[in-house]
C-alpha positions, 0 to 999 in steps of 0.5 A: 791858131793861138791867141798869142799868134792872133794878137797885134805886136806891141809896137803896133798897139803902142802905135795905133792908141798914140794915133787914136789919142792924137786923133781924137785931141785934135777932133775935139780940140776946136769945140772944147777950146770953143767951150772954154772960151764962150765962159770969157769976155772977148779981151781974153779969149781973143786977146793978141797980147797973151794967148794964155789969158784965154785960159786964166781969164785975166780980164774975166776976173777984173771985170767979173769978180771970177775967171768964168762969166755966163755973160755971152750966155745971157746976151744970146739967149736973153738980149738976142733972144736966141732961143727964137732961132732955136725954136725955129731951127726946131720947127724946120728940121722937124717938118723937113725931116718928116716930110721927106722921110714920108714921100722918100720911104713910099717913093723908095720903096715903090721904086726898088719894086719897080720893074719899069724902064723908067725908075733907073731914070728917075734916080739918075734925075734926083741925083741931077738935082741932088748935085747942083748947088742948093744956091741955084735952086733957091734963086728960082723960088724967090720971085714967086714967094715975093710976087704971093708974099709967101717970102720970109716965113717958115713954110716956104723954107721947109718946102725948098729944104724938102725939095732939096733934100728929097733926091738924097733921102730917095735915094738912100732909101731906095738901096736899103729897100733894095737890100731887102729880098722881095720874098718878104713880100711876097710871103706877107701878100700869102699871108693875106696882108695887102702891099701897104700892110706888107710894106707898114708891117713887114719891110719897115720894122726890117729896115728902121735902122736905115731910115733913121740913118737917112733921117738923121742926115735929112736932119742935119741938112736942116739944121746946118743949112745957111744959104737956104735958111738966110736967103729965105727968112726973114730976121724975126724967123731966123733959124740958129745959123743966120742967127749967129751970123748975124751976131757978127754982122758987118761991124764988130760990136763989143760983146756980139762976139762973145754972144756968137761963141755962146751960140755955137756952142749952143747949137753944137752940143744937141748934136753930140747928144743926138749922135750918142743916142742914136749911134747904134741905129746909125752904125746898124742903118749904115751897114744895112745899106752896105751890106746885101742882105 
C-alpha cells in the first residue's frame, strides 16, 4: 500500500490539528491565567469594573509603578512563611512514597507469585479500603492520636497517608508483577540466586517503569491531599494545600487572596516539571501494566 493511501485526508488532519490546539488552550488557560494574575494586585486580578484590568494591571501600575509586582510571592513566602509548608510537604511526600513503594513492591511481588486462595481476598479487602472515602478512615485515628498526644505532627500524617495509599500501590504493583513471566524467577534461581536476589537483581530492573509510575501516583496523593492533612496537622506543621486554604480563611483580608494565588502557582509548577521529567517512564509503566508480557 502506497504512503499516499496511508495518509489522512486533509480535512481530517486540519480538524485534528484545530481540535488539539483548542484543547491545549482550554486545558492550559486556567494555569496561565493564574500565573499571569499572580503578578497583579487584588483589585486588578479580581476587578469587577473591567476584566481587562487583569491584563493591563492598571491598579498595579498605580500602586507599584509597574504592571507587574511580586508582592503576592513575597507575602506568601516571607510574610506567611509558605516555605515551611513546602518543606513539610516534601517530608510527607518523601516518606509516604518511600514506605508505600517498599511495602507495596514486596507485597505485590509476593502476592503475584503466591498460589494460595487467600491472595484474591487480600486484594479484594485492599480494594474495599481504597474505595472508602479517606475522611471516614481519618476519623478512626483521631481518638488514639489525641490520647497519645500524637496529633498535629508530621509522622502521624505520614502513617495515615501510607495506610490510605497502600491498597492502591499494592494493586498497581501486583498487576505489574503479574505481567512478568515467572520463568525469569526460575532462571535466576537456576543461576544460584535466592528468591530475594532474583527479585532484586532480575525482576525490579524489568518493572522499574511500573515502580516509577506507581510512585508518582503515590506522590500526587500525598502532595494534593487536603482532608487528611487539614485534620491531622497543626497550624505550624501544615502542608501546602491546607496552608493555601488558610490564606483565605473565614474573613477576607486585603492581600491574602493574592498570597493564595501566588502559593497556588508555586505549588503547581513543580508538578509540571515532575511529569515532564518522568514522562517516558510514566508512559512505559502504564503500557507495561496494560499489555501482557
